[in-house]
N, C-alpha and C positions, 0 to 999 in steps of 0.2 A: 509243228515238229518234224512231220510226216513227209517232206519233203528234204529233211534235213539228216541225210544217212545216217551222217557220225551218230547224231544224237537222238535217231530214231533206235541207234542199238545200244544204247545207253539211258534202257527205264529204269533200270537196276539201281545204277547208281544216281539217277535224276531224283528216286526217289527219294532216297539214302540223305540226300544233299538238301531236299526241299522239308524232309521230318527236321534235320538239324532246325534249321531256319522256322520254323513253325513252332518249335520247343524255343527258340530263343524270345517268340515274341510275345510267348505268355509265361517268361520268367527262367525258363530252365537254360543252364552252358553247357557247352559240351565243346573239347576243341577235337578235330579230326586231321588226321595224316593224312593224306591222299599219295601215291606214287605212281609211275607208269613210266614207261620211255619216252622221251623227249619223241614228238610229233604223234604219241597216242591217242592226243585228245584231251586231254589235261583243262588247256585255257580254254578250249571250246563248250564245256560244262562249264567252267566259273563264266565265264562271260553269258550263257543261258540263267544261269544262277542268280549272278547281278542284276538283271535284267529285271528276272520276272518278280526278284524281291526287293529291287526299290522303291516300290510304290506302297510297302506294307513295313518297311523296316531301315535303319540306317543302313548305308553301305561303307568300310573303309577297307582301299585295296591299294596293294604295292604288288609292285615286281623287281623281287634282287636283283641284282647286279653281280657277274662274278668280277668285275673289274673294280669293286668296291669291296670286296671280300676284307681287304687290310686295312678299311678305314673305321675302327670301334663306333657301333650306336650310327653307323649310317644309313643302313635298311630299318633300323626304329624308328631313325630321324623322320626316315620319307612317310613312315605309317602315322606317328604320332603328333607328327611336325603341326598338322592340322587341330587336333586335339590338347594344344596347349594351355587355352583358351581357360579349361577348367583346371588346373593344375594348382590354382590358389586354392581348388578346395582338398587337394589332397592332403595329406597331414604335411608339417614342417620340413623337415627329413626326407621324406617322398620328395617333395616340391624341390627342394635344396637341390638332391639326386641327380634327378629329371636334368633340372637343368645345367648343373657344373657335364653332365653325360652329353649333352647337344653341344656344349661348348656356349653358355650362354652366362655364363657364372663362373668365376673361379674361387674356388673353396676344394680342400683335400681330396683326392679322389673319393669317390663315394663306395661302398656296399653293391657288389653287385645284386644284392637282396634285396637290397633297397630299390633298387633302379627296377630288378622285377614288379616288385609292392609298387609302385610309380605307375607301371604301364597295368597291371591289375586295377589299378584305382583310375588311369585315363580310361580303359575300356569301361567299363563301370558307368563312370559319368558320360561317356558317349551313349550309352546303350539304356539310361535311365528311362527316357519316355516312352522308347516304343521298340527298344532292344536293337541288336546291335549284329548285323555279318560282317567278320572281320575275314580279308582274305590275303592271304601273300603267297605270290605265285614266283615259284622256282625260287624255294625258300632254301633249296641246297647253296644257294649261292651269297645267303646273309652269312655279315661278320660275325666271328664267333660269339662279340660280347652282343649283339644284336637278338643272334639265335639262343643265348641262353637264355635271354631276359623275355623271348619269347616262349621257350620252353618253359619258364618257371612261370609265365601266365598261364598257358593252356595247362598245367597241371595244376592249375590252383580255383581254375573260374568253376563255380558250382550254382549259384543262382541269382546270377548279374541279367541276364538275360542275353546272351552272347553265346554267338557261335561263329568259334574261330576255324578257318579253315587252312591249313599249310600245304603247299602243292610243293611236290619236288619230286625229280627222278627218281630217288633212291631213301629210304628214309636215315636221312641225318643220324648218326649218333644224340644228338642234343632230345633228337626228336623220337628214339626209342622207346617205346614202353606205352605211345599213346594210341587211344583207338585208332585203327587201320583200313583204308581202305584203295584196293588195289586198282588199277586202269588198265584193263587187257584193250588188247586187239582185237577187230572186228569180229564178231560170225560170219561164214564163210557166205552165205547169202548177201550179208550188207556189204560186206569185202568187194564182193562181185558189181553188184549195185553200182557203189563209189567207184570203182576202177570205170566201169560204162561212161559212170558221169565225166569223169576226166578224161577219156577217149571217145569222145561218141561216135567216131567211126568204124571200120572194120579193125580188129586187131588179131594177130593170127593166135591161133588158140594156143602153138607153144609156149608164146611169148606172155601170154593173157595166164597159162597158168603157172609160168616161172613168175613170173611178177607180183602175181597172187600169195606164192609162195615164200618170195625172199620180204615180201613188206608183212606178212604175218601179220595180217588184219589192223596194221597202223595207218592211217586215217592219210596223215601227210604224205607218208612213202604213196601211198596209192594217187595222189594227189601227184608229187612232185617228179617219182622217177619216171613213168612216161613220157614226162616233159623233157627229159635230156634225152630221150630217142629221138633217132631221123625215119620221115617215111620209111624211109626202104626198110630200117630196125622195126617197126609198126607190122608194118605188110608183111613182116614172116622171115622164121630161119634165125632172129635173134637170141642171143643167148646168155642171159645177166651171170655177173659174175658174183659168186656170193663169200668173194674172202675177204672182204671188208666190214666193219661191224654196221648195223644199218642207221646209227647215226651219221656217222662218217657219210655213207653213201646218201643219206637226203641232204648233206649239208652241200657236198660234191653235186649232186644234183641241181641247188638252189644255184651256185655257183655256176653253173652251164649256164641257167637262164639269165642269169647276171651278166656274163659274158657280154654279149653286147652292145652293153651301155658304154658310151665316151668315159674316155680313161676321168673326167673331174664327177661326173656321176659317181663313176666306184671311190673315187678320192673321197666323196661328200659322204657315200655310205658309208667309209671307213669312222671316217669323222665322227659320224652319230654313233656308230659302233664303239668308238673310244669314249663316251661322253656319258656315263651310265645316270646322268640328274635329268636328261631330258628337257632341257631348257631350250626352247626353242632361240631366246635369244641371244644364249653364250653360242648357239650352234650357228647362228649369222654371221655374230662377233670372228668367230674361229674362221667359218667358210671364206669372210672375206682377206683374212690374212693368208690364205692358202690361193687365193685368185680364183675362188668357184664363185658363178654367177647365177642367177635366177634359172638359167637353161639346166644346169646341173641336178638343180630340186625339181625342177620339170620331169623331167630323163628318170628321176630315182623314183616320184610320184606315178608315174605312167606305166611305169616297168611293175606296180605292186608292192615296190619293196621296203620304200618309206612312209611313213606314216607323220605328217607334222598338224598339229592343232594347237591344244592346250599345252600338251607332252609331247616329246618326238620320240616316235616309236617304229619298229617291225609288225610287219603282218603275222611272222612268228618269230619268235627268241631263235630259233635255232639259223635265222638268215644274219642276227647278231651276230653270232658265234663264228659261222660260217663266215662274213665276211671279216670280222679281225683275226680268223686264223689261217687263210689263205693271203692273207697281205704280206708284202715284203716286209722285214725288219726298217728298210730306209723307209718306207709311205710310213710304218706305224710313227716312227722316233718323228717323223713331219706333223703328223696331225697330235699326238700327244705334244710338241712344242705350240704349234698354234693353240689348242687348249688351256697351256698353263699361260700364254702369255696374255687370255681375256678372262682366266678364271682372277675374282679378285681377293686379292694376298689377304687383305685385312677381312673379309667377309668368310674367305674359304681356305685358308692357309695352307692346309693338311693336304688337300685335293688338289690343289696345286703345286705342291712340292712332288705330288705323287707324280702326275703328269709332266713334270719337269723331270725326276728321275728315268720315267721309261722314256723320256725323248732324247735321255744323256748315254753314249755310247760307251766313254773313257773315262779312265777315273777323274773326280770335277771334288776336290774339296768345299767348293762353294755348296753345292748341292749334296754333299754329303752331312755336310754343318745343318742345314734345312732339316734333310730328314733325319738328323740327330734331335732338332729341337721339337719338332711333330714326335715325335717320340717320348718325349716331355709330356706331350701337352694329351697323348693320349691316353699315358700313365695315368695322369689328374685326371683324365677323366673315366677312371677303370678299366681302359681297352691296353690290358697284358698282350691278347697276342696283335693287335695292333702296333703297339710299341715295339714288340721284339720283329716287326716285319720291318716297323720302319731303320731300325737298326743295324737289322740285317743286309737291308738294300745299302746303308749308308755305308756299311763296311765294304761291301761290294765297291763301291766307286771312289773309297777312300784313297791317296794315292799312297802317303807314307804307312810303310806297315809298323810301326811300332800305333799311331791311329787307330790302323783296322785292329788290331790285334785285342783294341779295347773294347771297341764297337763288338766286334763279333762276342770279349767275354760277356758284355752287360747284357746283348741280347741272349745270350744263354741264360744269363739271371734272371731276365725277367719272360724268359720260356719258362722256366722251373717257376718264376710265380704263377703263370697260365696255367700249370697241372699239364704239361707234353714233355714229359721228360727225353723221349724219344728223339725229337725236335733239339733237346740242349745236346746232347751226344754226339746228333747231325752236325751241329754249331762248333761244337767244339773238336771234333776231326777236322772241319775246314782249317779248325786255327792253327791244328797241330804244326803244320811245316811252316810254321812263319814264329817270327825271333820273338821268344816272352821274358820277359824279366824275372827273376827268380819269386817275386811276387807274385807275378802274373801266373805262373807254374804252380804256384798253392793255392789259386783260389779255382785255376781251374779244374786239380784234382778233386777240391769240395764240390765242386759242380759235378764233375762224373761221377763223385760217391754216392752225391744224393741220386741224379737220376738214375743208377743204376739200382741202387738200394727202392727205388720208387720203382720199380718196373719189375723187380721182382723178388725184395723181400725174404734174400735166402741167407744164409750164413755168412757171406762174404761182405753183409751191407758191415755192422760194427769194425769191421777188422778195415776197410776202406774208410769208412768216417774217420776211424782214428788217425789214421795215415794222415789222411788232409788234414786234421787237429794240428797233428803235430809239424806239420808241411808249416802251416800258418802262424805258430807260436812267435816267432821273429819280424813276420811283416805287419801282422795283425791280431792281437791279441785278443781282442774282443770277440773278435771272430772265430778265432782259434777255441774260446771256451763255448761258444754257439755249437760248435763242430764238437768239441767236446761230449756234449750235452748228447746231443742228436746220435753220436755214439753209445754212449749210454743207455740212452732210451733202448735203443735198437737190440743192445744185448741186454737188457731188464726182460722186454720184451719176449725175445724169442725165449728165455726161462731154459726151462728143462727141455721143451724140445729142441735147444741149440744146441750150440757145441759150449760143453761143461766149462771150458776156461776163457768163454771168453768175455765174462764178467767180469772177472779178477783179471786178466789182460788188459782192458779195459780201464777198471779203476784203480790198476795200481799204476800207469802209465800217466792218469791223469794226476794221481799223487805225486808221482815222481816230478812231474812238470810245475811244482811246489802252488799250486792253483788254489788262492784263498787260503793261505796258511794261515796271514797276517792280515787279509784284506778284510773291510767291514762292506764291502760290497755285500748286497743279498745276493747277487746271480753267482757270483763267486765261491761264496759259504754253501749254498745250495749247491753245488755242481764238487763240491770238497765233502760234504757231509753224506752226498749220494756215494762218492767215490770209497771213501772208508766204512761208510754200514756196507756195500759187497766187498769189498776187499777183506775189512778186519771187523767187521761185525756192530752189530746193535751199540756195544757198552762204547767202543770207541770212537763212533759218531753221533751221542746221543749231544753234546755239548755243541760240538759244531751245528747241526740242525737245528737246535735251539735257538743261537746267535743267526740263523739263515732263516728261519721265521720273524723273529722279531725284529729284524733290519728290513725286510721285505714289507711286514704290516706297519713298517714305522716310517720308510721312504717313500719319496712320490716316485710314483709307475712310470717305467720309462720303457721304450719302443718293442725292447726285445722282451718285456717282464711275460707277456701273455705264452711267448712259448717255452716259458722255466717255471709255470705255478702248477702243472700238470705234478712236477717232483715234489713243490714245495708241498703242495694239498697230497702225496704220496706218503710224504715225512708225516705231515701230522697224525695222519693214522698208522704209521709204522712205532711213533712216540706217544699212541694211548692219547692226542690233544685234542677233544673235541671241542674247544674254544679256537684253536687255531683254523682245525677241519672248516668249523662254520665261516670262518674271515675267511678264507681264502677262499672257498670254493663260492662265497656270495663276490668277491671282490673280480676274480676269472669271468663270471659271466657277465658282472657290471661290465668291466673292459671290456669283451667282446664284443657285448652290445654295442656299446657307447662306439666301438673302433668299426663296427660292423663286420668282425672277422666272422663269417658263419664257417670257415675250417675248422676253429679252434672251440667254437662253441656247444658242439654234441657233445665234445670231452667236457669241459666246462660244465656242462648240466648235470650232464655224467655224475662228475664229483660233489656237486650242488646237490643230485638226489640222493646221492648216498650220509651228505650230512642232515638232509628231511629225514631219513631213513632214522637216524641216529636219534632225531631229535622226536621221533615216534611220527612225525606228521607223512604217513601213507597215502593221505591225498596227493601232497603238494608234492610228493615223490614220481606220485602217478601224472600229476600234471607236467614235468617235467618232463618225462618220458614221452608223454606226447609231443613235446615241442622238439626234443631229441628227433621223431620219428616225423614229423612236417620237415624238419631242415634235410633228413637223411633222404625224404622223397623227392625231393627238390633239385639234390646236391648229388647224391651217388653216394655219401660218405658211405665209408665200409665199417663204421664204428658197431661192434656186435651187442645183442640189443642187451648187453650184462643188469641193466634197468629192470628193463622187463621177466627177466629170471627172478631176479634178488625179491623184487615186490611178489611175484606170482610163489615165492617160496615161507617169507613171511606170511602172505594171507590162507595159507594152506591150500592152494589150488593144485593140487596134484598134476593133472591131466595139462594143466597150462604149463608149468613149471617144465613137466618134461619133452615136451614139446618145443621149449626155447634150449634146455639141456642140452638133446638133439643137435639142435642147429649150433650152439657155441664150440660144442665137444668139436664138432667134424671141421668146424671155422677155424678152428683154433691148430688142429692138425694139418690142415691144407696151408696157412700161412706160417706154420713152424711159430708160433706162439702161446707158449706153456700158462700164460695169464689165464688165458679164457679157459686153461682145464682146473686152476684153480679157482675161480670165479664158481664154476661147476660145481667142483667137488663140495666147498663151502655150502653153496647156495640144499643142494642136496642134503647135506648135513642140518643145517635151520629145518627144510622142508620136514623130514624122515621125522624129527625131535616135535616138531610142531603136531603131526600126525599118533605119535607113537608108535611108529615104525624104528624102534631103536634098531634092530637089527640090522635093517638097509642103511639106516645113520651111520653106524659101525662103519661098515663097507667104503661110504663115502667119504666120511672122516677119516678112514685111515690112510686113503691113497694120499694125501698131505703129511704124513709124520716123516719122509724123506725130504722135506722140502721145506722146513718151518725156518729153516736160513734165511729162504727168503723174505718172509717176516708179510707181511700186506692179509691176503686174503688166507694164506696158509696158517698164517700164525691164529689168525681169528676163529679158525676150525678148529683149533685145538679144546677152546671152551665145549664146543659142540660136540666134538668126541668124549670129551670126560663124563656129558651127561648120558651121552647114547650108550656106553660101557658100563659108566654103575647102575642102568637101568638093565642093562642084559647080565652084569652078574661079573663083568670081564673087571675084577680089581686090578690086575696088575697091567691091565693097558690102558685103564683111568690114573694108577700113578706113574706111567711114563707119559700121557700124556699131559698131567698136572707137571711133572718135572719140567718137561720142554716149555711148558707155558710159565713157568716160575725164571725160565732162563730169558726170557723176552718181555718181561712185566717190572721182576725186580729192579734191572738194571737204570727203568726208567723212573720207577718209584709213585709216580701221580696219582691222583684221586680216579681216575680212570681205570688205570693201569694193575692199582691195588684194588680195585674195588671185584676183577675180573679174576685175579688171584684169589681172592680170598672166598669168591662164586666157587670157585673151580676146587676147593681144598675144602668147603665145607660137605662138600657132597662125598668124601672119604672121610670124614669125622660122624662121630657122633653125640650125645649127651647137651654137654655146655658149649665145650668146641666148637659145633657144628653150629647151636645158636647163636656164640659169639660173631663167628664168621658169616653164617648168614645175616645176621644186623647189621655189620660192617660193611658188606656190598650193599645191600639196598639202601643203606647213608650217603656209600660213596657215588652209588648211579644216582640216585637222587639229589645230593650237591650238583654232579655236573649234568644233571637234566637230561638222561637220558631214558626215556619212563618202559623204551621197549624191556629195556634188561632189567627194570624195576619190576613190571609186572612178572619176567620169568622168572626173576630170583625169590620171590613172593610163592607164585606156584611151585620151587621145589624145594623150598620152606613148607610148603603145606604140605607138599608130600610127605616130606620126613617127619614133619612132627604126626603125622595122620599113622606112619608105619609104628611109630615111639606108642600110639594109643591117646595122644595128646586131641584131640578132636576138636576142644573148642577154642583153642590156639590153631588149629589148622584151619577151620572156620573163620578164621578170621583174615587168617595170610589170603588163603584161597577166597574168599567172599571179594578182598581189593584186586586181586590177580585176575578174577575174572570180570568184573568191571572193567577194568585199566584195558585190560590184552583185549575186551571187544570193542572198546571205544575206541583203542588203535587200529581193530581190523586185522590184528593178526585172530582169525577165526578157526585158526588150526590150536595154537596153543589155550586158546579160549576153552576149545572145546574139553581139552586135557583137562582144564581147569574147573568145567563142570561136573566133568567126571569124579572128579576126584571130592570135589565138593560134596556131592551125594553120599559118595561113599563115610565122608564124615559125618553123614546125618543129617545135611542140611538140603532142601530142594532149590537150585540156583532158579534166580529170576531170570525167565526169558522174553525177549525184547519182542513184540510184536512185530511180524516182518510185513514189509511192503508186498504190494502184486507185481511180478516176476514180467520187466515192462523191457523192450528189447528197443534202447539205443544204437542207432549206426554210429560205427566208430569218431567219424565227425561229430555227431551228436553231440556224444561223449567226451569228445577231445573240449569243445565249447562250453561244455558243462561243465568240465571241472575248472577250468579258467576262470568260469563268472562266480564258481564258487569260490575262488581265492579272493575275489573283491576285482579283477582285472572288466577296465571298461571295454565295451563292442570293440574301438579303436586299439587297445593293446592285446583284445585277443587276436585280433585280424592278423596285428604284427606278428606276436608271436607262432600263429599258427600258417600266417601266409597265403591270409586269404583278405578276400573283402569284407569289408564292415556288411555291405548289403548282405552276404554270406553269413556273417556270425547272426545278425538280427535273425535270417531266415532259420537257422539252425535252432537258434533259444526257441522261436514259436513253437516248431514242433516238438523240444523237449518238453518247454512246461507244458502241452498237450498232451503228449504222454505219459509226462507224470503226473498230470492232474494238478500243478500248483499253478499258483500267480504273481509269486516273487521270487527274486533273486534270493532273500535270506531264504526260502525253502528249501534250497537246492542242497546245501549241506546233509539235512536229515535225509532228505527223498534218495539222495547218493548214496549214502550210508546203506540205507534200506535197500537197495537196489544192488550192491556190492554183496551184502548179506546173500540175496534172492540166489544170486548168482554162483554161488562154490557149488 
């Protein structure tokens, strides 16, 4: 390395990379994003690293290509293709997903997260024996689907023995947040030494200083820029211009060096630059079509521009980009046409049609139709971005205006599914001047409204979506219903922080459209019921919402159901229907998992978490939160951490709840979503009641009084407010809250609602009236299997009996409350029960606590799921980690907790939870 000046100046970077490899050799995993400008020496670092590592660790390396950015999973296939032999050892859904992505199997489009898990599994299998160094150079050119899958794997590797190095010019958005190393220019001394090697003879001092200043330590610039100078310029007086970016100046310098090559050799270089596969056979066949002989190959090799071995490559990636950029459009079309002719349409139809499209100047329906078929194949493999690119190019080459419009609209729809709202708006702007049918106008209005709401999430969203839904009514009623629901959801989420009239306007518009009035369809009933609820109140909506729930639970799932289940589950909460809440939440999670719809899964899991909380299973609810966090970690899903806040409140963890509350409250104001404020106030009221801080509970609960017509969290806060107000002696406030609570429970009239009202009213009565209501509430909560409320109601009843000096009866209630609340993990309320039990004259039994052990977040996540009975493979799937990593973390958990079997996890974790208070 001493004679290699660029590497001699990279000791720190090399040390970091070599440490990465050494850790992989002993079973640790880490991903590293390496960035730096073109020519700064990233590739040289990789060459040295892979050569030195190859003798003691397996190496997998690929170079992404700019020309393949529109081919879904092209980069991933280059990397993982050689590993597919071990795909049979993956779980069946992952094996199928990766084979579909690579076009090896026909099946429905796979979830991108199954693809990510499959990549993680393949890398883990490759690392099994002696570790794996996995390198992707020019990662900025990865197609979107490949980049997403690699980013997924990079964030989930842990204990598999994988060193993953992603090299790019600037950190791509997909890889933001990964550990990052910047490769900068050489120091002045090393840069000067490299310049002396590049120009061994005399160099005018002014030219030398100017070159060093312009190159900024970039090794490729120091080597290549002087080669573009004439002897006279080197001798003295030459002044470089700094008006062009360094990358462009290096490319220009490379082109100056290639300019003396014969025309056939330069055309051969262009041919190689246009073919990202690097297949020598393909290059030979295409060169023959262009009449390029051996002389062209020899000249390109002698110029040190082209390397032809088992793969075709260039001595530096900038040679490829420089050659392609400088070529005339006519020559580009010639080489793409040749490559299309020699690409097997059976083996690689999409790459072939992409070459055909690049070779086509004028509109051509045959090529456009082929591109559209490629878009269908890309969508089937899960490459939404690739499908949109094929469709966009197809539209450009479509001669007939009406067909061109439809392809642009379809491309915009796919772009929306790919999460690219700005691209949607650009495509719609392109279609603006073309003749659109009334139906197409309606569809484009919907697409524009959805894209603008996704970008801004402001108060205009509900209005735009409503207008789009109304425009679709006579063209596509089913799509109109879906859009009405999106408009209503946007208005409801905005709530108190949005235009106060929006919910009413959207709801009345839905009712005027007579949606679902006589329909038995579940989605129509949900939409009409929610509109009635918002526009006319709970009593007017009850029967329709109940019909909607029955229809949804009885009818077979349809493809759009996942997008409607959130409102159905919300209705179950508004109707105090514990059975429907459990059934709907479970159904949505199962459907989202089965269909791989990870964009919906966090919301589904948050509803499941609420159902689990109602069931008193806070451990399972905590595991659902772990899974939500795992999904958010790899998708960037913006769902606020409501579950973490609720659980911290129920468990009585004041500092943790305060942190979550602050985060969610700020997020709610930023996003303009009043739902978040309601969740915070409700949770704080629970927390403070559990801790016995009743004055603070009154403050939080009172904030929801003006909004109880919104039902949901605001409605539930009323019960907390009654408890807080009675404990602070504010009877007027307690009576006001009970009156409001009666207004949202009596119309429902079922067991849960009746028990809630009885529990509230009992706190305003004395003697037999209080006894009757408390007992009725306890019986109702027991019948509905809501143990949290059973425990809390017994606590209140015990407190009331103590105040009336009926200590023997009080002990019975308080003893049961203390045991139940302790078992459920409601530690704040359990401490209240213990204090009250002491006041009754009985010393509560205090359980022995385990020693405080610090588990990492990932260890705790794995342990919780193992406690719930999941297998290692299921845990890996839920948390998006490898089975190997699950096993590693479980070994550490067992050692830290001092246990040997999974059956001991429930007790050990329960003790750990209590010691963490």
